[in-house]
N, C-alpha and C positions, 0 to 999 in steps of 0.2 A: 651430069642433068640430077641425078636424085639428089647432090648434093643442096642446088635448089630449089625443090621442092620442101625441101624437109625446114632450112631457111625459111621460105617462103608462107610454109604452112605455120611454124612459130614466131614470125616474126606478126599474123594475125593473132597469135594466143594473147601476144605479150600488149595487142590491144585491143582483146576481147571480143576479133571480130570474126570468131569460130561458128559455123553455121554448126546448131544441135542435130544431135545422131552425125550424122553425113561426116561430118570434121571431130567428133567431139562430142561427149556422154558422160555422164557419174559414171561409174564403175559399180559402186552399193551405196548407194546412200541410208542402209540399214544398220553397217558396220562399222566402225574408224578404223583405216584411216578414211578421209575424205579425199580419195583418189576419182581421175575424172582419168580420160583414154582418146589420144589425138590420136587420129585415125588419118592416114592414109591407102586408097582403097586400089592406086593403080600406077602405085613407080616399076618406073622401065628398069628389065635388070639382062643381067645377059652371064650367060653358062659358058663354057665351056667343055665337052663330052667328046674325048676321043679326038679334040683339034676341030672341032665344029664349032661355031655361034651359035649360044642355044637363048633367043630372045621372047625376053615374058612379062610378065607383071608380078610384082605383091604385094603382097598386102601387109603393113605394119602399121604397131599398135609404140604409141608411147604413154607409160601410163608414170602419168606428177600431183601433184597435188601445190595449192594455195593459203597453205597453214597463216591463220591470226594471229601465231607468237613472231610472222614474219612479212610483218605488212606489206605489198606491194612488188615480193617476188616469186616467182615459176619456179618448183623444184624439180626438173624432172628426175623420175625413179627405177625405170627398168624398160627398154624397148626393144625388139623384137620383131620377127616376121612371125608373123602370122600362117601359122598351119593349118590345110584344108584337108588335110591325111586324116583318117583315124576319128578317136571321138576328141571331135573340135572342141566341145565343151569345157573338159578335162583339160587339156591342151589350156588352154586358155587361162582355165583357174589356177595355173601350176605355174603360169608367170606373169596372173595379179599376185600370185603369193612372193614371189623372187619380189615385185614394188612392195607390198607392203614392210618386208623384211627391213630392205632399203629404209624405204622410210622408218620404222622404228629403231635400226639405228644409228641413224643420223638426226633422230630428235634433240637427245639429252646438247648437242652440241650442233644444235638447230643449221645442222647439214653444213660445215661449214662457216653461215655465213658469221662474219666477224661482229657490222653491227645490227644484230635482228630487229632494232625500229626502224633503222633506215630507209626507205623507198631506195630501188630501183630509179 
C-alpha cells in the first residue's frame, strides 16, 4: 500500500498538482540549491517486535529539485522517515544537508540526465 501512496504523490508532483504545505513546500528559498519537500503524513507501516505485528503511521519526506539546467525534469535527491523523537529541527536539517550534498555531487553531470535540454 505504501508503494501506491508514493507513486500517487509523485504522479501528482509531475502534473504540478500538489497542495502547498500539506503535500509540498519549499525547503529554503534563501539559500541555494532550490529544494522542495514532498510530504507524506500518514504512510501505513508494520513493524514486528518479538513476533508481534505493530501497525502505525510514518511521516516521510522526499527532497527534490527542478533545476533550470534540466527543464522538465524532477530530480529526487533524498528520502527519509521523519523522526519525531529528540531535536526534530536538527534531525530534519541533517536530512536536508544530505539532499544538498546529493544535489551538489550530481550537478556537474546533470544528475545523469543524458540530454539536459530534452523535457520528459
